[in-house]
N, C-alpha and C positions, 0 to 999 in steps of 0.2 A: 529551532528547526522550522523552516518554512515549508509548507506543503499545501497542495490543493487537490481537490477531488473532482474528477470529471465523470459525469453520469454517462454511461455507455449509450451510444446511439443518439446523443444530443450534443449541443454546443454548450451545455451548462457546466460551469466550473464554480466550485464553492471552496473558499479558503478554510483550512483546517488548523486547529490549535493542538500542538503536541501535549500529551498528557504524561506518558511514560513508556519505557520499554519493559516488556516482560523479562524477567531475569534469566530465563533458560531458552536455549535453542532446542526446538523439538523436531523429531523426524516426521515427515509427511510423505506418504506414498501416493504417487499419481500414476494412474494407469492410462495408457494410450488406447487407441482403437484395436491394437493387436493384443491378444490375450497373453502372449509369451513375453511381452515387453514390460519391464518395471523400471521406474526411475526413482531413485532415492533423493529426496529434496529436504534440505534443512530449512526450517522456518523460524525467523525471529519476529515474534509479534510486537508491533508498534501500535500504541493506542493514541488515537486522535479524537477530538470532539469538534463539533461545529454547531453554529446556530442555523436552524432550518430557515431557508429563505421563504418569504411569504407566498411568492408566486410559483413555487415548485412543489410537486408531490413526490416525496421520497418514501420508500417502503423498506421494511426489514428484509434483508436477503437480496435486495436489488444490486445488480452488478455495477461496480464503479471502478475506475482506475485512479490510483493515487500517485501523484508526482511529488517527490521530495527534492527540494532544492539542495544542490551540493554546497557544502560549506567552503568559503573562500580559502580557509587555512589548509584544507586537504588538497587543494589544487597545487600548492607550492611546496609540498613535502617531497623530499628526496626519495625516489622509488627503491632505493637499496634496502 
């Protein structure tokens, strides 16, 4: 599984190495700005690791976006 991490607010991209999937999908409740609105989201944790680039400071809790490459074999499957 090929993936890369982009540090938000920068042009920095770091390649990621897939470790494993957590075996259970867990519920996560996200609240919007409106108090009455609730959205139920299911989350599948995917664990990656990376080697920290020498010229970049990264911190625990820093916001990043992770882009996972789609597998070629899933593109050709029949949608039925």
